[in-house]
TORFIMAR-863004 format. One record per residue (C-alpha): x, y, z; residue in three letters; residue number from 0. Coordinates in Angstrom, 3 decimals. Example, Ala and Ser with C-alpha at 12.3 -4.5 7.8 and 13.67 -1.06 7.14 Angstrom:
# TORFIMAR-863004
+----------+----------+----------+-----+-----+
:       xx :       yy :       zz :  aa :   i :
+----------+----------+----------+-----+-----+
:   12.300 :   -4.500 :    7.800 : ala :   0 :
:   13.670 :   -1.060 :    7.140 : ser :   1 :
+----------+----------+----------+-----+-----+
# end
This chain:
# TORFIMAR-863004
+----------+----------+----------+-----+-----+
:       xx :       yy :       zz :  aa :   i :
+----------+----------+----------+-----+-----+
:   84.371 :   72.604 :   70.557 : unk :   0 :
:   81.903 :   69.681 :   68.787 : unk :   1 :
:   81.074 :   72.203 :   66.094 : unk :   2 :
:   85.098 :   73.381 :   65.169 : unk :   3 :
:   85.874 :   69.408 :   65.469 : unk :   4 :
:   82.926 :   68.737 :   62.981 : unk :   5 :
:   84.489 :   70.672 :   60.128 : unk :   6 :
:   85.857 :   69.426 :   57.244 : unk :   7 :
:   89.852 :   70.385 :   57.341 : unk :   8 :
:   89.922 :   70.363 :   53.334 : unk :   9 :
:   87.442 :   73.256 :   52.720 : unk :  10 :
:   89.560 :   76.054 :   53.693 : unk :  11 :
:   87.361 :   77.612 :   56.446 : unk :  12 :
:   89.180 :   79.789 :   59.106 : unk :  13 :
:   87.306 :   80.479 :   62.691 : unk :  14 :
:   88.860 :   83.920 :   64.573 : unk :  15 :
:   87.611 :   84.768 :   67.836 : unk :  16 :
:   88.610 :   87.715 :   70.075 : unk :  17 :
:   88.324 :   88.098 :   73.847 : unk :  18 :
:   90.124 :   90.840 :   76.292 : unk :  19 :
:   90.510 :   87.944 :   79.021 : unk :  20 :
:   92.567 :   85.188 :   77.589 : unk :  21 :
:   93.412 :   83.839 :   80.720 : unk :  22 :
:   89.903 :   82.741 :   81.756 : unk :  23 :
:   89.818 :   80.896 :   78.832 : unk :  24 :
:   89.533 :   77.031 :   78.821 : unk :  25 :
:   93.028 :   75.621 :   77.987 : unk :  26 :
:   90.687 :   73.086 :   75.734 : unk :  27 :
:   89.769 :   75.669 :   73.394 : unk :  28 :
:   93.672 :   76.588 :   73.100 : unk :  29 :
:   94.967 :   72.963 :   71.822 : unk :  30 :
:   96.575 :   72.184 :   68.485 : unk :  31 :
:   93.781 :   72.294 :   65.719 : unk :  32 :
:   91.468 :   74.623 :   67.525 : unk :  33 :
:   92.383 :   78.440 :   68.507 : unk :  34 :
:   96.017 :   77.289 :   68.400 : unk :  35 :
:   97.440 :   80.659 :   67.058 : unk :  36 :
:   97.181 :   83.410 :   68.885 : unk :  37 :
:   97.643 :   87.030 :   67.694 : unk :  38 :
:   98.133 :   89.662 :   70.760 : unk :  39 :
:   96.756 :   93.019 :   69.599 : unk :  40 :
:   98.660 :   95.515 :   71.658 : unk :  41 :
:   98.415 :   99.019 :   72.587 : unk :  42 :
:   99.803 :  101.203 :   69.816 : unk :  43 :
:  103.345 :  102.592 :   70.302 : unk :  44 :
:  104.100 :  106.023 :   68.922 : unk :  45 :
:  104.049 :  105.702 :   65.361 : unk :  46 :
:  100.858 :  103.938 :   65.598 : unk :  47 :
:   99.134 :  106.416 :   67.761 : unk :  48 :
:  100.283 :  108.940 :   65.217 : unk :  49 :
:   98.705 :  106.732 :   62.429 : unk :  50 :
:   95.475 :  106.304 :   63.808 : unk :  51 :
:   95.022 :  109.960 :   64.893 : unk :  52 :
:   95.720 :  110.778 :   61.135 : unk :  53 :
:   92.747 :  108.136 :   59.987 : unk :  54 :
:   90.418 :  109.982 :   62.650 : unk :  55 :
:   91.391 :  113.318 :   61.656 : unk :  56 :
:   90.627 :  113.210 :   58.025 : unk :  57 :
:   86.932 :  113.850 :   59.150 : unk :  58 :
:   87.816 :  117.291 :   60.632 : unk :  59 :
:   89.767 :  120.448 :   58.933 : unk :  60 :
:   92.982 :  120.882 :   61.091 : unk :  61 :
:   94.984 :  124.240 :   61.325 : unk :  62 :
:   98.345 :  124.349 :   59.035 : unk :  63 :
:  100.496 :  124.080 :   62.400 : unk :  64 :
:   98.356 :  121.151 :   64.207 : unk :  65 :
:  101.078 :  118.778 :   65.160 : unk :  66 :
:   99.548 :  115.035 :   65.196 : unk :  67 :
:  102.950 :  113.410 :   66.515 : unk :  68 :
:  102.695 :  115.757 :   69.558 : unk :  69 :
:   99.201 :  114.809 :   70.557 : unk :  70 :
:  100.462 :  111.108 :   69.757 : unk :  71 :
:  103.320 :  112.004 :   72.449 : unk :  72 :
:  101.115 :  112.830 :   74.803 : unk :  73 :
:   98.642 :  109.925 :   74.622 : unk :  74 :
:  100.784 :  106.679 :   75.841 : unk :  75 :
:   98.556 :  103.771 :   76.849 : unk :  76 :
:   95.314 :  105.174 :   74.736 : unk :  77 :
:   93.875 :  102.306 :   72.249 : unk :  78 :
:   92.273 :  103.368 :   69.081 : unk :  79 :
:   88.741 :  103.939 :   70.565 : unk :  80 :
:   90.392 :  106.693 :   73.105 : unk :  81 :
:   92.273 :  108.269 :   70.353 : unk :  82 :
:   89.150 :  108.829 :   68.029 : unk :  83 :
:   87.790 :  110.359 :   71.469 : unk :  84 :
:   90.841 :  112.947 :   71.165 : unk :  85 :
:   90.147 :  113.901 :   67.811 : unk :  86 :
:   85.887 :  114.326 :   68.627 : unk :  87 :
:   87.095 :  116.320 :   71.577 : unk :  88 :
:   89.251 :  118.515 :   69.835 : unk :  89 :
:   86.737 :  119.134 :   67.200 : unk :  90 :
:   84.171 :  119.885 :   69.892 : unk :  91 :
:   86.188 :  122.351 :   71.418 : unk :  92 :
:   87.237 :  124.165 :   68.465 : unk :  93 :
:   83.346 :  124.362 :   67.766 : unk :  94 :
:   82.710 :  125.979 :   71.069 : unk :  95 :
:   85.547 :  128.638 :   70.112 : unk :  96 :
:   83.490 :  129.395 :   67.350 : unk :  97 :
:   86.695 :  128.426 :   65.045 : unk :  98 :
:   86.539 :  126.868 :   61.760 : unk :  99 :
:   89.813 :  124.664 :   61.930 : unk : 100 :
:   91.123 :  122.508 :   64.880 : unk : 101 :
:   93.730 :  123.789 :   66.763 : unk : 102 :
:   96.834 :  122.789 :   68.872 : unk : 103 :
:   94.835 :  124.060 :   71.955 : unk : 104 :
:   91.999 :  121.922 :   71.436 : unk : 105 :
:   93.991 :  118.698 :   71.041 : unk : 106 :
:   95.477 :  119.862 :   74.371 : unk : 107 :
:   92.346 :  120.594 :   75.910 : unk : 108 :
:   90.509 :  117.308 :   74.589 : unk : 109 :
:   93.900 :  115.199 :   76.261 : unk : 110 :
:   93.144 :  117.320 :   79.452 : unk : 111 :
:   89.600 :  116.735 :   79.733 : unk : 112 :
:   89.821 :  112.696 :   78.749 : unk : 113 :
:   93.108 :  112.452 :   81.116 : unk : 114 :
:   92.407 :  115.098 :   83.830 : unk : 115 :
:   88.709 :  115.370 :   83.857 : unk : 116 :
:   86.739 :  118.521 :   82.979 : unk : 117 :
:   87.964 :  121.789 :   84.515 : unk : 118 :
:   86.025 :  122.943 :   87.873 : unk : 119 :
:   86.442 :  126.741 :   87.304 : unk : 120 :
:   83.706 :  126.958 :   89.852 : unk : 121 :
:   85.339 :  125.529 :   92.446 : unk : 122 :
:   86.567 :  128.038 :   94.772 : unk : 123 :
:   89.644 :  127.118 :   96.761 : unk : 124 :
:   90.733 :  129.501 :   99.496 : unk : 125 :
:   93.636 :  131.229 :   99.504 : unk : 126 :
:   95.377 :  129.238 :  101.545 : unk : 127 :
:   94.419 :  126.079 :   99.418 : unk : 128 :
:   95.318 :  127.810 :   96.290 : unk : 129 :
:   98.588 :  128.669 :   97.749 : unk : 130 :
:   99.384 :  125.197 :   99.253 : unk : 131 :
:   98.187 :  123.623 :   95.737 : unk : 132 :
:  100.589 :  126.019 :   94.119 : unk : 133 :
:  104.044 :  124.980 :   96.145 : unk : 134 :
:  102.557 :  121.401 :   95.591 : unk : 135 :
:  102.644 :  121.313 :   91.854 : unk : 136 :
:  105.586 :  123.729 :   91.789 : unk : 137 :
:  107.633 :  120.923 :   93.744 : unk : 138 :
:  106.432 :  118.368 :   91.564 : unk : 139 :
:  108.034 :  120.146 :   88.638 : unk : 140 :
:  110.947 :  121.673 :   90.252 : unk : 141 :
:  111.771 :  118.099 :   91.251 : unk : 142 :
:  111.383 :  116.874 :   87.857 : unk : 143 :
:  113.628 :  119.461 :   86.482 : unk : 144 :
:  116.305 :  118.561 :   89.072 : unk : 145 :
:  117.024 :  114.849 :   88.732 : unk : 146 :
:  118.236 :  113.546 :   85.916 : unk : 147 :
:  115.678 :  110.895 :   84.583 : unk : 148 :
:  112.730 :  112.216 :   84.602 : unk : 149 :
:  110.335 :  112.913 :   81.483 : unk : 150 :
:  110.531 :  116.747 :   80.327 : unk : 151 :
:  107.647 :  118.823 :   82.119 : unk : 152 :
:  105.138 :  119.555 :   79.566 : unk : 153 :
:  102.422 :  122.064 :   81.690 : unk : 154 :
:  101.555 :  122.655 :   85.459 : unk : 155 :
:   98.076 :  123.635 :   86.651 : unk : 156 :
:   96.375 :  124.412 :   89.653 : unk : 157 :
:   92.741 :  124.471 :   87.973 : unk : 158 :
:   90.808 :  122.189 :   89.734 : unk : 159 :
:   89.415 :  118.821 :   87.899 : unk : 160 :
:   86.224 :  116.667 :   87.822 : unk : 161 :
:   88.750 :  113.586 :   89.130 : unk : 162 :
:   89.156 :  115.357 :   92.213 : unk : 163 :
:   92.576 :  116.708 :   91.273 : unk : 164 :
:   93.145 :  120.031 :   92.462 : unk : 165 :
:   96.367 :  120.755 :   90.065 : unk : 166 :
:   98.339 :  118.852 :   88.133 : unk : 167 :
:  102.032 :  118.492 :   86.650 : unk : 168 :
:  102.010 :  116.878 :   83.346 : unk : 169 :
:  105.044 :  115.459 :   82.107 : unk : 170 :
:  105.691 :  114.381 :   78.168 : unk : 171 :
:  107.481 :  111.485 :   77.495 : unk : 172 :
:  109.939 :  111.375 :   74.714 : unk : 173 :
:  109.226 :  108.149 :   73.318 : unk : 174 :
:  107.570 :  104.831 :   74.075 : unk : 175 :
:  109.300 :  102.886 :   77.103 : unk : 176 :
:  109.969 :   99.162 :   77.493 : unk : 177 :
:  112.329 :   98.901 :   80.000 : unk : 178 :
:  112.557 :  101.201 :   83.163 : unk : 179 :
:  115.924 :  100.855 :   84.932 : unk : 180 :
:  116.466 :  101.313 :   88.802 : unk : 181 :
:  117.884 :  104.858 :   88.626 : unk : 182 :
:  114.819 :  105.823 :   86.701 : unk : 183 :
:  112.640 :  104.518 :   89.206 : unk : 184 :
:  114.423 :  106.256 :   92.005 : unk : 185 :
:  114.120 :  109.680 :   90.237 : unk : 186 :
:  110.284 :  108.955 :   89.482 : unk : 187 :
:  109.942 :  108.474 :   93.711 : unk : 188 :
:  111.540 :  111.612 :   94.356 : unk : 189 :
:  109.690 :  113.336 :   91.745 : unk : 190 :
:  105.918 :  112.269 :   93.570 : unk : 191 :
:  107.421 :  113.080 :   96.892 : unk : 192 :
:  108.288 :  116.567 :   95.168 : unk : 193 :
:  104.833 :  118.132 :   96.205 : unk : 194 :
:  104.710 :  116.960 :   99.655 : unk : 195 :
:  108.194 :  118.073 :  100.398 : unk : 196 :
:  107.211 :  121.712 :   98.928 : unk : 197 :
:  104.649 :  121.551 :  101.064 : unk : 198 :
:  106.388 :  121.242 :  104.074 : unk : 199 :
:  109.025 :  123.246 :  103.466 : unk : 200 :
:  106.746 :  126.162 :  102.450 : unk : 201 :
:  103.755 :  125.465 :  104.480 : unk : 202 :
:  105.430 :  124.215 :  107.513 : unk : 203 :
:  102.990 :  121.249 :  107.346 : unk : 204 :
:  101.749 :  118.708 :  104.811 : unk : 205 :
:   97.942 :  117.803 :  103.617 : unk : 206 :
:   95.800 :  115.209 :  102.131 : unk : 207 :
:   96.716 :  116.369 :   98.640 : unk : 208 :
:   99.807 :  113.762 :   98.581 : unk : 209 :
:   97.578 :  110.922 :   98.919 : unk : 210 :
:   97.432 :  109.785 :   95.418 : unk : 211 :
:  101.287 :  110.674 :   94.783 : unk : 212 :
:  102.162 :  108.123 :   98.031 : unk : 213 :
:   99.965 :  105.479 :   96.826 : unk : 214 :
:  101.752 :  105.291 :   93.625 : unk : 215 :
:  104.769 :  105.760 :   95.230 : unk : 216 :
:  104.723 :  102.931 :   97.662 : unk : 217 :
:  103.507 :  100.228 :   94.589 : unk : 218 :
:  106.390 :  101.630 :   92.853 : unk : 219 :
:  108.863 :  100.988 :   95.907 : unk : 220 :
:  107.136 :   97.330 :   96.714 : unk : 221 :
:  107.513 :   96.213 :   93.406 : unk : 222 :
:  110.891 :   97.386 :   93.408 : unk : 223 :
:  111.562 :   95.114 :   96.100 : unk : 224 :
:  109.021 :   92.030 :   95.214 : unk : 225 :
:  109.004 :   91.690 :   91.780 : unk : 226 :
:  112.203 :   93.633 :   90.337 : unk : 227 :
:  114.719 :   92.153 :   92.449 : unk : 228 :
:  116.128 :   96.040 :   93.405 : unk : 229 :
:  116.618 :   95.281 :   97.216 : unk : 230 :
:  119.983 :   95.163 :   98.220 : unk : 231 :
:  118.994 :   93.045 :  101.344 : unk : 232 :
:  116.809 :   90.624 :   99.670 : unk : 233 :
:  118.814 :   90.238 :   96.342 : unk : 234 :
:  117.905 :   89.448 :   92.736 : unk : 235 :
:  114.567 :   87.508 :   93.464 : unk : 236 :
:  110.795 :   87.638 :   93.108 : unk : 237 :
:  108.504 :   87.456 :   96.195 : unk : 238 :
:  104.729 :   86.483 :   96.036 : unk : 239 :
:  103.021 :   84.799 :   92.847 : unk : 240 :
:   99.764 :   85.963 :   91.425 : unk : 241 :
:   96.986 :   83.010 :   92.542 : unk : 242 :
:   93.242 :   83.081 :   92.279 : unk : 243 :
:   90.550 :   80.783 :   90.303 : unk : 244 :
:   91.713 :   81.202 :   86.684 : unk : 245 :
:   88.285 :   79.718 :   85.199 : unk : 246 :
:   86.183 :   82.959 :   87.066 : unk : 247 :
:   88.751 :   85.498 :   86.307 : unk : 248 :
:   89.663 :   86.002 :   89.761 : unk : 249 :
:   93.566 :   86.600 :   89.471 : unk : 250 :
:   94.057 :   89.921 :   91.201 : unk : 251 :
:   95.157 :   87.977 :   94.465 : unk : 252 :
:   98.871 :   87.317 :   95.536 : unk : 253 :
:   99.770 :   83.815 :   96.955 : unk : 254 :
:  102.532 :   84.579 :   99.790 : unk : 255 :
:  105.180 :   82.020 :   99.499 : unk : 256 :
:  107.556 :   83.714 :  102.061 : unk : 257 :
:  107.561 :   83.560 :  106.153 : unk : 258 :
:  107.066 :   86.754 :  108.362 : unk : 259 :
:  110.351 :   87.227 :  108.891 : unk : 260 :
:  111.033 :   88.071 :  104.907 : unk : 261 :
:  107.619 :   90.013 :  104.847 : unk : 262 :
:  109.040 :   92.337 :  108.135 : unk : 263 :
:  112.193 :   92.991 :  105.683 : unk : 264 :
:  110.276 :   93.453 :  102.322 : unk : 265 :
:  108.393 :   96.383 :  104.554 : unk : 266 :
:  111.545 :   97.791 :  106.148 : unk : 267 :
:  113.083 :   97.680 :  102.460 : unk : 268 :
:  109.838 :   99.499 :  100.933 : unk : 269 :
:  110.231 :  102.316 :  103.984 : unk : 270 :
:  113.993 :  102.659 :  103.205 : unk : 271 :
:  113.516 :  103.602 :   99.683 : unk : 272 :
:  110.405 :  105.885 :  100.359 : unk : 273 :
:  112.472 :  107.264 :  102.792 : unk : 274 :
:  115.487 :  108.146 :  100.831 : unk : 275 :
:  113.055 :  109.615 :   98.052 : unk : 276 :
:  111.490 :  111.830 :  100.673 : unk : 277 :
:  114.795 :  113.256 :  101.843 : unk : 278 :
:  116.030 :  113.677 :   98.615 : unk : 279 :
:  113.137 :  115.530 :   97.331 : unk : 280 :
:  113.072 :  117.635 :  100.497 : unk : 281 :
:  116.975 :  118.294 :  100.088 : unk : 282 :
:  116.182 :  119.316 :   96.228 : unk : 283 :
:  113.449 :  121.618 :   97.036 : unk : 284 :
:  115.149 :  123.691 :   99.815 : unk : 285 :
:  118.438 :  123.792 :   97.755 : unk : 286 :
:  116.467 :  125.585 :   95.093 : unk : 287 :
:  113.898 :  127.478 :   97.217 : unk : 288 :
:  114.218 :  130.833 :   95.017 : unk : 289 :
:  112.792 :  128.625 :   91.901 : unk : 290 :
:  110.364 :  127.003 :   94.162 : unk : 291 :
:  108.904 :  130.429 :   95.117 : unk : 292 :
:  109.110 :  131.863 :   91.320 : unk : 293 :
:  107.147 :  128.793 :   90.208 : unk : 294 :
:  104.481 :  128.903 :   92.979 : unk : 295 :
:  104.145 :  132.700 :   92.431 : unk : 296 :
:  103.509 :  132.643 :   88.770 : unk : 297 :
:  101.297 :  129.839 :   89.290 : unk : 298 :
:   99.016 :  131.904 :   91.242 : unk : 299 :
:   98.811 :  134.464 :   88.810 : unk : 300 :
:   98.252 :  132.635 :   85.918 : unk : 301 :
:   97.159 :  129.132 :   87.048 : unk : 302 :
:   98.696 :  127.136 :   84.565 : unk : 303 :
:  102.038 :  127.734 :   83.284 : unk : 304 :
:  103.647 :  125.858 :   79.834 : unk : 305 :
:  106.737 :  124.304 :   79.185 : unk : 306 :
:  108.579 :  127.363 :   77.912 : unk : 307 :
:  107.401 :  129.720 :   80.558 : unk : 308 :
:  108.756 :  127.041 :   83.247 : unk : 309 :
:  111.941 :  126.693 :   81.510 : unk : 310 :
:  112.064 :  130.263 :   81.646 : unk : 311 :
:  111.261 :  131.027 :   85.311 : unk : 312 :
:  113.642 :  128.515 :   86.695 : unk : 313 :
:  116.256 :  129.122 :   84.258 : unk : 314 :
:  117.093 :  125.449 :   82.743 : unk : 315 :
:  120.937 :  125.796 :   82.177 : unk : 316 :
:  121.109 :  126.611 :   85.971 : unk : 317 :
:  118.840 :  123.670 :   86.959 : unk : 318 :
:  120.876 :  120.900 :   84.388 : unk : 319 :
:  124.022 :  122.568 :   86.399 : unk : 320 :
:  122.827 :  121.876 :   89.574 : unk : 321 :
:  121.197 :  118.503 :   88.503 : unk : 322 :
:  125.032 :  117.449 :   86.947 : unk : 323 :
:  126.432 :  117.982 :   90.382 : unk : 324 :
:  123.811 :  116.252 :   92.095 : unk : 325 :
:  124.302 :  113.224 :   90.214 : unk : 326 :
:  127.773 :  113.450 :   90.401 : unk : 327 :
:  127.758 :  113.692 :   94.476 : unk : 328 :
:  124.928 :  111.269 :   95.250 : unk : 329 :
:  125.781 :  107.728 :   95.989 : unk : 330 :
:  124.479 :  105.212 :   93.360 : unk : 331 :
:  121.347 :  103.944 :   93.740 : unk : 332 :
+----------+----------+----------+-----+-----+
# end
């Protein structure tokens, strides 16, 4: 601060600084005459990701049908360094194949590698475990195809990955989203419950495989009640506020500004939202049991299904008609 105050303002000197943690900066640094202009460099949107990919792709030879826009669609939330890594991994994948150019499949493998981890093809699941995982992922995919507000299903796989996942259902957003409606969150919760619902229906029991789904669903439901004002009982208000020691950067805690009775109501509302999503997911997979069985059987046979294969198996036109019927008969969320 002393050095900054000592500069002659007439010499045209500009001082710039960068940080990933602006919340820990001393407020004195941000006063007028110091770092008083803040430029937020956010994560790139779809167009930005495509532009960044084109810059890095200049260093490799692309196949004529390689579509960088599709790669950008598959990488929401990634920053420039991540996207550079995608291109590098895709180039390495093409080298491993002995190819002379980078194909779309190389980009698919690169994104999967970064998002899901390495394939663990040597990890042998028992036939019963593999069958359960197939039903689980088929349940996610079928519910995602059945509800109105889910992102399109891009790929379903039951190949284990190094991050611990025994399978994955990948959904591809059609564009960048900055707002999410209540109906969209309700449908998202239903998709998360789809895997567990399929296990319960077809395996007559549930497993620990839905742990991550339940954790994410509980977090969304709690945010709906406490942050987004989407609880009918509690109304349009928020509960709790971020607390902590600003100068140490400890901002992750929550300062509770409500009583025990409200806390019990919050828990009851979260439980109600999750219970409704669970009941709806169970009904969807039960009503479409035949399509669920077809998806699971195909997964057991091929291990990975692409979007066109999935839509062919379930009969996407029939799904759309049932989805319209389900939306019309379901009361407003």
